[in-house]
N, C-alpha and C positions, 0 to 999 in steps of 0.2 A: 504493500500500500504506500510505502515511502516514495518509490519512484513515481507513482501516480500523482501525488501532491506536488512533487517537484515539477513535473511536466505541466501541471495546471498553472503553477505560478509563472512559468515561462510564457504560457499562452496569455495570461493576464497582462504581463509586462508588454508583450508584443502589441496587444490590443490598445494599451494606453499610449504608446508611442506617438501615433498620429495626432494626439490632442495637444502635444507640446507647442507647436507654432501658434495655435489659437490662444493658448494661455499667455504666451509672450505678447501677442498682439493686444490682448486685454490689458496687460500690464502697461504698455506704452500709452494706451488710451487713457488710463487712469492717471498716469504720471503727468500727462499734458494738462489734465484738468487741475492738477495741483499748482499750476502756475498762477491760478487765481487765488491770491491770499486774502483771507478774511479774518479779522479778529473782532470778537464781540467784547467790548469793555464792560457793558452792563446790559441786562441784569445777569447776575451769576446764575448758573443752573441750580434749580431747587431752592431759589431764594424766596423769602417771605416778604410781602409788602402789606401795608394796612390801608391801601387805597385802591381804587379801581382803575388805575392806569399806571403804565410803566414806560420809561423812556428806554428804547432799545438803541444803544449807541455803540459805535464801533468804527472800523476802518477797513477799506479795501482799496480800490484804485479809482481814479476819476472816471466818471461816465458809467459806472456800474449801476445797475438797477437793483434796488432792495425791495423784496416783497415779504411781508410778514402775515402769516395766517395763524389762526388759533386764538386770536383775541376776539373781542365782541364784533369787530368788523375787520376785513382785510385792509392792510395799509401798503401802499406802494410809493416809493420815492427814489430819488436819484442821489448818488453820492456827490459831495461837494468836489470842487476842483482839486482839493488836496486828498480826496479819497475818503474823507470822514463822512459819517452819517449819523443822524439821530432822529428816530421816529417815535412819536407818541402812540402807544397801543392801549386801547381800552381793554380792561379785563373784567371777568365775572368773578363773583365770590367763589372761593374754592380753588381747584387746580386748573391752571391754564397751560396748555402745551403749545408753546409758540414754535412755529416752523419758519426760520429765517432763510430765505433763498436769495442768493446774490448772483446776478449774472451780468456778463459784460457783452460788448457788441459782437464779439467773435462767437458767442453762443456757449462759452464755458460757464458752468454754474457750480455753485457750492451751496450745500444745504446744511444749516446748523440748527440745533434744537435747544430750546431753553424751557424748563418748566418753572412757572412762577405761581406761588400759592398766595392767594389773597385771603387774608384774615382780617375782617373788619371788626374793630373794637366795638363791643355792644353798647 
């Protein structure tokens, strides 16, 4: 039975070989997407606030479009000429899962997520 499992492993390796190039392609595709740098200065992930809006501030590059969903309404704006951005997002009481999507003119995009918990003082 030993020689049979060996033969089977060989077959499995042969079968996997053709997949290599496509995996390499996928790698280059994702590394090119990483040229779009985005930093979110605020809010921190899993942060607590005691009011129903939050300023999402950060930096990317000039001309990028920032779209934020997950608040009370979707917000879209463009980064300043220095790449900075600050958008006011309305929140509901409880957990708000904000999805921040930044994309540039070349179609590259980066998606970041922030969870903000709204606890209103009674």
